PDB file of N, CA, C and O in Angstrom:
ATOM      1  N   MET A   1      10.870  37.721 -39.585  1.00  0.00           N
ATOM      2  CA  MET A   1       9.917  37.470 -38.513  1.00  0.00           C
ATOM      3  C   MET A   1       9.121  36.219 -38.858  1.00  0.00           C
ATOM      4  O   MET A   1       8.722  36.022 -40.006  1.00  0.00           O
ATOM      5  N   ALA A   2       8.896  35.387 -37.869  1.00  0.00           N
ATOM      6  CA  ALA A   2       8.158  34.151 -38.066  1.00  0.00           C
ATOM      7  C   ALA A   2       6.671  34.445 -38.221  1.00  0.00           C
ATOM      8  O   ALA A   2       6.151  35.443 -37.721  1.00  0.00           O
ATOM      9  N   LYS A   3       6.009  33.540 -38.932  1.00  0.00           N
ATOM     10  CA  LYS A   3       4.574  33.686 -39.126  1.00  0.00           C
ATOM     11  C   LYS A   3       3.861  33.444 -37.797  1.00  0.00           C
ATOM     12  O   LYS A   3       4.103  32.439 -37.130  1.00  0.00           O
ATOM     13  N   GLN A   4       2.994  34.357 -37.425  1.00  0.00           N
ATOM     14  CA  GLN A   4       2.232  34.201 -36.193  1.00  0.00           C
ATOM     15  C   GLN A   4       0.891  33.575 -36.545  1.00  0.00           C
ATOM     16  O   GLN A   4       0.125  34.134 -37.330  1.00  0.00           O
ATOM     17  N   ASP A   5       0.607  32.408 -35.959  1.00  0.00           N
ATOM     18  CA  ASP A   5      -0.658  31.757 -36.240  1.00  0.00           C
ATOM     19  C   ASP A   5      -1.727  32.093 -35.208  1.00  0.00           C
ATOM     20  O   ASP A   5      -2.893  31.747 -35.402  1.00  0.00           O
ATOM     21  N   LYS A   6      -1.361  32.755 -34.125  1.00  0.00           N
ATOM     22  CA  LYS A   6      -2.324  33.168 -33.110  1.00  0.00           C
ATOM     23  C   LYS A   6      -2.215  34.676 -32.909  1.00  0.00           C
ATOM     24  O   LYS A   6      -1.129  35.240 -33.048  1.00  0.00           O
ATOM     25  N   PRO A   7      -3.314  35.328 -32.587  1.00  0.00           N
ATOM     26  CA  PRO A   7      -3.228  36.746 -32.221  1.00  0.00           C
ATOM     27  C   PRO A   7      -2.352  36.910 -30.979  1.00  0.00           C
ATOM     28  O   PRO A   7      -2.297  36.004 -30.148  1.00  0.00           O
ATOM     29  N   PRO A   8      -1.675  38.033 -30.837  1.00  0.00           N
ATOM     30  CA  PRO A   8      -0.751  38.224 -29.711  1.00  0.00           C
ATOM     31  C   PRO A   8      -1.383  38.027 -28.334  1.00  0.00           C
ATOM     32  O   PRO A   8      -0.742  37.460 -27.450  1.00  0.00           O
ATOM     33  N   ILE A   9      -2.604  38.473 -28.131  1.00  0.00           N
ATOM     34  CA  ILE A   9      -3.245  38.318 -26.828  1.00  0.00           C
ATOM     35  C   ILE A   9      -3.525  36.849 -26.543  1.00  0.00           C
ATOM     36  O   ILE A   9      -3.302  36.383 -25.426  1.00  0.00           O
ATOM     37  N   LEU A  10      -4.015  36.111 -27.545  1.00  0.00           N
ATOM     38  CA  LEU A  10      -4.290  34.692 -27.357  1.00  0.00           C
ATOM     39  C   LEU A  10      -2.992  33.927 -27.104  1.00  0.00           C
ATOM     40  O   LEU A  10      -2.960  33.032 -26.259  1.00  0.00           O
ATOM     41  N   LYS A  11      -1.936  34.265 -27.816  1.00  0.00           N
ATOM     42  CA  LYS A  11      -0.640  33.621 -27.611  1.00  0.00           C
ATOM     43  C   LYS A  11      -0.104  33.925 -26.216  1.00  0.00           C
ATOM     44  O   LYS A  11       0.430  33.042 -25.546  1.00  0.00           O
ATOM     45  N   ALA A  12      -0.248  35.167 -25.784  1.00  0.00           N
ATOM     46  CA  ALA A  12       0.206  35.542 -24.449  1.00  0.00           C
ATOM     47  C   ALA A  12      -0.579  34.792 -23.376  1.00  0.00           C
ATOM     48  O   ALA A  12      -0.001  34.352 -22.382  1.00  0.00           O
ATOM     49  N   PHE A  13      -1.883  34.642 -23.565  1.00  0.00           N
ATOM     50  CA  PHE A  13      -2.697  33.945 -22.572  1.00  0.00           C
ATOM     51  C   PHE A  13      -2.349  32.464 -22.518  1.00  0.00           C
ATOM     52  O   PHE A  13      -2.186  31.913 -21.430  1.00  0.00           O
ATOM     53  N   THR A  14      -2.230  31.806 -23.675  1.00  0.00           N
ATOM     54  CA  THR A  14      -1.884  30.385 -23.673  1.00  0.00           C
ATOM     55  C   THR A  14      -0.480  30.169 -23.106  1.00  0.00           C
ATOM     56  O   THR A  14      -0.225  29.175 -22.427  1.00  0.00           O
ATOM     57  N   SER A  15       0.411  31.091 -23.385  1.00  0.00           N
ATOM     58  CA  SER A  15       1.763  31.000 -22.850  1.00  0.00           C
ATOM     59  C   SER A  15       1.764  31.168 -21.338  1.00  0.00           C
ATOM     60  O   SER A  15       2.479  30.450 -20.639  1.00  0.00           O
ATOM     61  N   ALA A  16       0.976  32.102 -20.825  1.00  0.00           N
ATOM     62  CA  ALA A  16       0.907  32.327 -19.378  1.00  0.00           C
ATOM     63  C   ALA A  16       0.292  31.130 -18.668  1.00  0.00           C
ATOM     64  O   ALA A  16       0.760  30.744 -17.597  1.00  0.00           O
ATOM     65  N   VAL A  17      -0.737  30.544 -19.238  1.00  0.00           N
ATOM     66  CA  VAL A  17      -1.373  29.376 -18.624  1.00  0.00           C
ATOM     67  C   VAL A  17      -0.416  28.184 -18.642  1.00  0.00           C
ATOM     68  O   VAL A  17      -0.308  27.460 -17.653  1.00  0.00           O
ATOM     69  N   ALA A  18       0.278  27.979 -19.761  1.00  0.00           N
ATOM     70  CA  ALA A  18       1.247  26.878 -19.842  1.00  0.00           C
ATOM     71  C   ALA A  18       2.368  27.070 -18.830  1.00  0.00           C
ATOM     72  O   ALA A  18       2.789  26.110 -18.186  1.00  0.00           O
ATOM     73  N   ALA A  19       2.849  28.284 -18.683  1.00  0.00           N
ATOM     74  CA  ALA A  19       3.909  28.559 -17.712  1.00  0.00           C
ATOM     75  C   ALA A  19       3.394  28.392 -16.287  1.00  0.00           C
ATOM     76  O   ALA A  19       4.131  27.933 -15.414  1.00  0.00           O
ATOM     77  N   LEU A  20       2.139  28.759 -16.041  1.00  0.00           N
ATOM     78  CA  LEU A  20       1.550  28.628 -14.714  1.00  0.00           C
ATOM     79  C   LEU A  20       1.519  27.172 -14.268  1.00  0.00           C
ATOM     80  O   LEU A  20       1.748  26.872 -13.096  1.00  0.00           O
ATOM     81  N   PHE A  21       1.237  26.273 -15.197  1.00  0.00           N
ATOM     82  CA  PHE A  21       1.162  24.847 -14.870  1.00  0.00           C
ATOM     83  C   PHE A  21       2.483  24.116 -15.126  1.00  0.00           C
ATOM     84  O   PHE A  21       2.582  22.913 -14.885  1.00  0.00           O
ATOM     85  N   GLY A  22       3.498  24.840 -15.613  1.00  0.00           N
ATOM     86  CA  GLY A  22       4.822  24.248 -15.792  1.00  0.00           C
ATOM     87  C   GLY A  22       4.961  23.340 -16.989  1.00  0.00           C
ATOM     88  O   GLY A  22       5.802  22.440 -16.978  1.00  0.00           O
ATOM     89  N   VAL A  23       4.164  23.545 -18.025  1.00  0.00           N
ATOM     90  CA  VAL A  23       4.220  22.669 -19.196  1.00  0.00           C
ATOM     91  C   VAL A  23       4.664  23.409 -20.457  1.00  0.00           C
ATOM     92  O   VAL A  23       4.516  22.882 -21.560  1.00  0.00           O
ATOM     93  N   GLN A  24       5.194  24.593 -20.316  1.00  0.00           N
ATOM     94  CA  GLN A  24       5.609  25.372 -21.480  1.00  0.00           C
ATOM     95  C   GLN A  24       6.950  24.854 -22.003  1.00  0.00           C
ATOM     96  O   GLN A  24       7.868  24.594 -21.225  1.00  0.00           O
ATOM     97  N   SER A  25       7.055  24.707 -23.321  1.00  0.00           N
ATOM     98  CA  SER A  25       8.298  24.223 -23.910  1.00  0.00           C
ATOM     99  C   SER A  25       9.350  25.325 -23.902  1.00  0.00           C
ATOM    100  O   SER A  25       9.030  26.511 -23.825  1.00  0.00           O
ATOM    101  N   ASP A  26      10.591  24.914 -23.982  1.00  0.00           N
ATOM    102  CA  ASP A  26      11.693  25.870 -23.965  1.00  0.00           C
ATOM    103  C   ASP A  26      11.666  26.767 -25.203  1.00  0.00           C
ATOM    104  O   ASP A  26      11.985  27.953 -25.118  1.00  0.00           O
ATOM    105  N   SER A  27      11.287  26.206 -26.349  1.00  0.00           N
ATOM    106  CA  SER A  27      11.248  27.024 -27.571  1.00  0.00           C
ATOM    107  C   SER A  27      10.166  28.104 -27.477  1.00  0.00           C
ATOM    108  O   SER A  27      10.378  29.227 -27.934  1.00  0.00           O
ATOM    109  N   ASN A  28       9.013  27.779 -26.892  1.00  0.00           N
ATOM    110  CA  ASN A  28       7.961  28.783 -26.711  1.00  0.00           C
ATOM    111  C   ASN A  28       8.399  29.859 -25.723  1.00  0.00           C
ATOM    112  O   ASN A  28       8.122  31.042 -25.918  1.00  0.00           O
ATOM    113  N   ARG A  29       9.082  29.442 -24.667  1.00  0.00           N
ATOM    114  CA  ARG A  29       9.567  30.414 -23.686  1.00  0.00           C
ATOM    115  C   ARG A  29      10.567  31.379 -24.324  1.00  0.00           C
ATOM    116  O   ARG A  29      10.534  32.579 -24.054  1.00  0.00           O
ATOM    117  N   GLN A  30      11.448  30.857 -25.161  1.00  0.00           N
ATOM    118  CA  GLN A  30      12.417  31.724 -25.842  1.00  0.00           C
ATOM    119  C   GLN A  30      11.718  32.681 -26.808  1.00  0.00           C
ATOM    120  O   GLN A  30      12.123  33.837 -26.929  1.00  0.00           O
ATOM    121  N   GLN A  31      10.678  32.215 -27.493  1.00  0.00           N
ATOM    122  CA  GLN A  31       9.913  33.099 -28.379  1.00  0.00           C
ATOM    123  C   GLN A  31       9.231  34.199 -27.576  1.00  0.00           C
ATOM    124  O   GLN A  31       9.180  35.349 -28.013  1.00  0.00           O
ATOM    125  N   ASP A  32       8.713  33.854 -26.412  1.00  0.00           N
ATOM    126  CA  ASP A  32       8.046  34.856 -25.568  1.00  0.00           C
ATOM    127  C   ASP A  32       9.023  35.939 -25.127  1.00  0.00           C
ATOM    128  O   ASP A  32       8.690  37.123 -25.142  1.00  0.00           O
ATOM    129  N   PHE A  33      10.230  35.535 -24.733  1.00  0.00           N
ATOM    130  CA  PHE A  33      11.210  36.516 -24.277  1.00  0.00           C
ATOM    131  C   PHE A  33      11.794  37.329 -25.423  1.00  0.00           C
ATOM    132  O   PHE A  33      12.441  38.350 -25.184  1.00  0.00           O
ATOM    133  N   ALA A  34      11.578  36.899 -26.657  1.00  0.00           N
ATOM    134  CA  ALA A  34      12.066  37.644 -27.816  1.00  0.00           C
ATOM    135  C   ALA A  34      11.078  38.734 -28.251  1.00  0.00           C
ATOM    136  O   ALA A  34      11.395  39.542 -29.124  1.00  0.00           O
ATOM    137  N   GLN A  35       9.887  38.762 -27.649  1.00  0.00           N
ATOM    138  CA  GLN A  35       8.890  39.773 -27.999  1.00  0.00           C
ATOM    139  C   GLN A  35       9.360  41.152 -27.550  1.00  0.00           C
ATOM    140  O   GLN A  35      10.152  41.284 -26.617  1.00  0.00           O
ATOM    141  N   SER A  36       8.861  42.159 -28.222  1.00  0.00           N
ATOM    142  CA  SER A  36       9.303  43.531 -27.933  1.00  0.00           C
ATOM    143  C   SER A  36       8.728  44.073 -26.623  1.00  0.00           C
ATOM    144  O   SER A  36       9.370  44.892 -25.964  1.00  0.00           O
ATOM    145  N   SER A  37       7.544  43.634 -26.243  1.00  0.00           N
ATOM    146  CA  SER A  37       6.912  44.170 -25.036  1.00  0.00           C
ATOM    147  C   SER A  37       6.462  43.029 -24.122  1.00  0.00           C
ATOM    148  O   SER A  37       5.828  42.082 -24.588  1.00  0.00           O
ATOM    149  N   PRO A  38       6.777  43.108 -22.849  1.00  0.00           N
ATOM    150  CA  PRO A  38       6.336  42.059 -21.926  1.00  0.00           C
ATOM    151  C   PRO A  38       4.911  42.262 -21.409  1.00  0.00           C
ATOM    152  O   PRO A  38       4.355  41.365 -20.775  1.00  0.00           O
ATOM    153  N   TRP A  39       4.313  43.424 -21.667  1.00  0.00           N
ATOM    154  CA  TRP A  39       3.017  43.743 -21.064  1.00  0.00           C
ATOM    155  C   TRP A  39       1.887  42.785 -21.409  1.00  0.00           C
ATOM    156  O   TRP A  39       1.088  42.480 -20.524  1.00  0.00           O
ATOM    157  N   PRO A  40       1.765  42.287 -22.647  1.00  0.00           N
ATOM    158  CA  PRO A  40       0.685  41.311 -22.890  1.00  0.00           C
ATOM    159  C   PRO A  40       0.843  40.052 -22.037  1.00  0.00           C
ATOM    160  O   PRO A  40      -0.149  39.475 -21.591  1.00  0.00           O
ATOM    161  N   PHE A  41       2.082  39.628 -21.812  1.00  0.00           N
ATOM    162  CA  PHE A  41       2.327  38.430 -21.009  1.00  0.00           C
ATOM    163  C   PHE A  41       2.075  38.698 -19.525  1.00  0.00           C
ATOM    164  O   PHE A  41       1.557  37.836 -18.815  1.00  0.00           O
ATOM    165  N   ILE A  42       2.437  39.877 -19.068  1.00  0.00           N
ATOM    166  CA  ILE A  42       2.181  40.245 -17.667  1.00  0.00           C
ATOM    167  C   ILE A  42       0.683  40.315 -17.413  1.00  0.00           C
ATOM    168  O   ILE A  42       0.196  39.778 -16.418  1.00  0.00           O
ATOM    169  N   LEU A  43      -0.043  40.967 -18.296  1.00  0.00           N
ATOM    170  CA  LEU A  43      -1.498  41.078 -18.155  1.00  0.00           C
ATOM    171  C   LEU A  43      -2.160  39.706 -18.228  1.00  0.00           C
ATOM    172  O   LEU A  43      -3.052  39.405 -17.435  1.00  0.00           O
ATOM    173  N   ALA A  44      -1.729  38.879 -19.170  1.00  0.00           N
ATOM    174  CA  ALA A  44      -2.295  37.529 -19.298  1.00  0.00           C
ATOM    175  C   ALA A  44      -2.005  36.699 -18.054  1.00  0.00           C
ATOM    176  O   ALA A  44      -2.855  35.924 -17.617  1.00  0.00           O
ATOM    177  N   GLY A  45      -0.816  36.853 -17.481  1.00  0.00           N
ATOM    178  CA  GLY A  45      -0.473  36.120 -16.262  1.00  0.00           C
ATOM    179  C   GLY A  45      -1.328  36.536 -15.087  1.00  0.00           C
ATOM    180  O   GLY A  45      -1.774  35.693 -14.308  1.00  0.00           O
ATOM    181  N   ILE A  46      -1.561  37.828 -14.953  1.00  0.00           N
ATOM    182  CA  ILE A  46      -2.406  38.322 -13.858  1.00  0.00           C
ATOM    183  C   ILE A  46      -3.836  37.814 -14.015  1.00  0.00           C
ATOM    184  O   ILE A  46      -4.468  37.418 -13.036  1.00  0.00           O
ATOM    185  N   ILE A  47      -4.340  37.826 -15.233  1.00  0.00           N
ATOM    186  CA  ILE A  47      -5.694  37.325 -15.485  1.00  0.00           C
ATOM    187  C   ILE A  47      -5.772  35.826 -15.214  1.00  0.00           C
ATOM    188  O   ILE A  47      -6.739  35.358 -14.613  1.00  0.00           O
ATOM    189  N   ALA A  48      -4.766  35.068 -15.649  1.00  0.00           N
ATOM    190  CA  ALA A  48      -4.759  33.616 -15.443  1.00  0.00           C
ATOM    191  C   ALA A  48      -4.710  33.279 -13.959  1.00  0.00           C
ATOM    192  O   ALA A  48      -5.412  32.372 -13.511  1.00  0.00           O
ATOM    193  N   ILE A  49      -3.897  33.988 -13.194  1.00  0.00           N
ATOM    194  CA  ILE A  49      -3.824  33.739 -11.750  1.00  0.00           C
ATOM    195  C   ILE A  49      -5.138  34.124 -11.079  1.00  0.00           C
ATOM    196  O   ILE A  49      -5.602  33.426 -10.178  1.00  0.00           O
ATOM    197  N   GLY A  50      -5.742  35.237 -11.513  1.00  0.00           N
ATOM    198  CA  GLY A  50      -7.040  35.628 -10.969  1.00  0.00           C
ATOM    199  C   GLY A  50      -8.114  34.582 -11.237  1.00  0.00           C
ATOM    200  O   GLY A  50      -8.932  34.288 -10.365  1.00  0.00           O
ATOM    201  N   CYS A  51      -8.110  34.021 -12.440  1.00  0.00           N
ATOM    202  CA  CYS A  51      -9.074  32.956 -12.762  1.00  0.00           C
ATOM    203  C   CYS A  51      -8.824  31.716 -11.922  1.00  0.00           C
ATOM    204  O   CYS A  51      -9.771  31.104 -11.427  1.00  0.00           O
ATOM    205  N   LEU A  52      -7.567  31.337 -11.756  1.00  0.00           N
ATOM    206  CA  LEU A  52      -7.231  30.161 -10.946  1.00  0.00           C
ATOM    207  C   LEU A  52      -7.684  30.353  -9.499  1.00  0.00           C
ATOM    208  O   LEU A  52      -8.278  29.449  -8.909  1.00  0.00           O
ATOM    209  N   VAL A  53      -7.410  31.512  -8.933  1.00  0.00           N
ATOM    210  CA  VAL A  53      -7.822  31.795  -7.555  1.00  0.00           C
ATOM    211  C   VAL A  53      -9.344  31.787  -7.456  1.00  0.00           C
ATOM    212  O   VAL A  53      -9.902  31.247  -6.500  1.00  0.00           O
ATOM    213  N   GLY A  54     -10.015  32.380  -8.434  1.00  0.00           N
ATOM    214  CA  GLY A  54     -11.479  32.380  -8.429  1.00  0.00           C
ATOM    215  C   GLY A  54     -12.066  30.978  -8.505  1.00  0.00           C
ATOM    216  O   GLY A  54     -13.041  30.675  -7.817  1.00  0.00           O
ATOM    217  N   ILE A  55     -11.486  30.128  -9.329  1.00  0.00           N
ATOM    218  CA  ILE A  55     -11.956  28.745  -9.439  1.00  0.00           C
ATOM    219  C   ILE A  55     -11.726  28.001  -8.123  1.00  0.00           C
ATOM    220  O   ILE A  55     -12.604  27.283  -7.644  1.00  0.00           O
ATOM    221  N   LEU A  56     -10.542  28.180  -7.548  1.00  0.00           N
ATOM    222  CA  LEU A  56     -10.254  27.515  -6.274  1.00  0.00           C
ATOM    223  C   LEU A  56     -11.191  27.987  -5.163  1.00  0.00           C
ATOM    224  O   LEU A  56     -11.660  27.178  -4.362  1.00  0.00           O
ATOM    225  N   LEU A  57     -11.461  29.272  -5.111  1.00  0.00           N
ATOM    226  CA  LEU A  57     -12.398  29.787  -4.117  1.00  0.00           C
ATOM    227  C   LEU A  57     -13.806  29.249  -4.340  1.00  0.00           C
ATOM    228  O   LEU A  57     -14.499  28.902  -3.384  1.00  0.00           O
ATOM    229  N   GLY A  58     -14.228  29.179  -5.599  1.00  0.00           N
ATOM    230  CA  GLY A  58     -15.542  28.647  -5.916  1.00  0.00           C
ATOM    231  C   GLY A  58     -15.695  27.183  -5.555  1.00  0.00           C
ATOM    232  O   GLY A  58     -16.717  26.782  -5.000  1.00  0.00           O
ATOM    233  N   VAL A  59     -14.688  26.384  -5.865  1.00  0.00           N
ATOM    234  CA  VAL A  59     -14.737  24.967  -5.522  1.00  0.00           C
ATOM    235  C   VAL A  59     -14.727  24.794  -4.008  1.00  0.00           C
ATOM    236  O   VAL A  59     -15.466  23.968  -3.472  1.00  0.00           O
ATOM    237  N   THR A  60     -13.901  25.562  -3.322  1.00  0.00           N
ATOM    238  CA  THR A  60     -13.862  25.486  -1.871  1.00  0.00           C
ATOM    239  C   THR A  60     -15.198  25.864  -1.260  1.00  0.00           C
ATOM    240  O   THR A  60     -15.657  25.220  -0.317  1.00  0.00           O
ATOM    241  N   TRP A  61     -15.815  26.889  -1.786  1.00  0.00           N
ATOM    242  CA  TRP A  61     -17.123  27.309  -1.287  1.00  0.00           C
ATOM    243  C   TRP A  61     -18.168  26.222  -1.519  1.00  0.00           C
ATOM    244  O   TRP A  61     -19.000  25.971  -0.647  1.00  0.00           O
ATOM    245  N   LEU A  62     -18.135  25.573  -2.684  1.00  0.00           N
ATOM    246  CA  LEU A  62     -19.104  24.529  -2.980  1.00  0.00           C
ATOM    247  C   LEU A  62     -18.894  23.296  -2.091  1.00  0.00           C
ATOM    248  O   LEU A  62     -19.863  22.661  -1.674  1.00  0.00           O
ATOM    249  N   VAL A  63     -17.651  22.962  -1.807  1.00  0.00           N
ATOM    250  CA  VAL A  63     -17.361  21.781  -1.002  1.00  0.00           C
ATOM    251  C   VAL A  63     -17.707  21.998   0.463  1.00  0.00           C
ATOM    252  O   VAL A  63     -18.201  21.085   1.126  1.00  0.00           O
ATOM    253  N   THR A  64     -17.452  23.189   0.971  1.00  0.00           N
ATOM    254  CA  THR A  64     -17.675  23.447   2.393  1.00  0.00           C
ATOM    255  C   THR A  64     -19.080  23.934   2.697  1.00  0.00           C
ATOM    256  O   THR A  64     -19.395  24.202   3.856  1.00  0.00           O
ATOM    257  N   ARG A  65     -19.896  24.051   1.729  1.00  0.00           N
ATOM    258  CA  ARG A  65     -21.253  24.555   1.878  1.00  0.00           C
ATOM    259  C   ARG A  65     -22.140  23.621   2.613  1.00  0.00           C
ATOM    260  O   ARG A  65     -23.317  23.918   2.814  1.00  0.00           O
TER     261      ARG A  65
END
């Protein structure tokens, strides 16, 4: 097993954000799919999308105010 330099939740969140913006490397994507459980990545993706939607709504509200 490779040395993990980030906690699993932090790695899942950074991976989800990178994938959301389309900048994730192929090697990181392969490492993510090699994990035993997809749930940390699913949860991180849902949180990342929720944050993105919240930011977009907030900016829209500030601009149209």
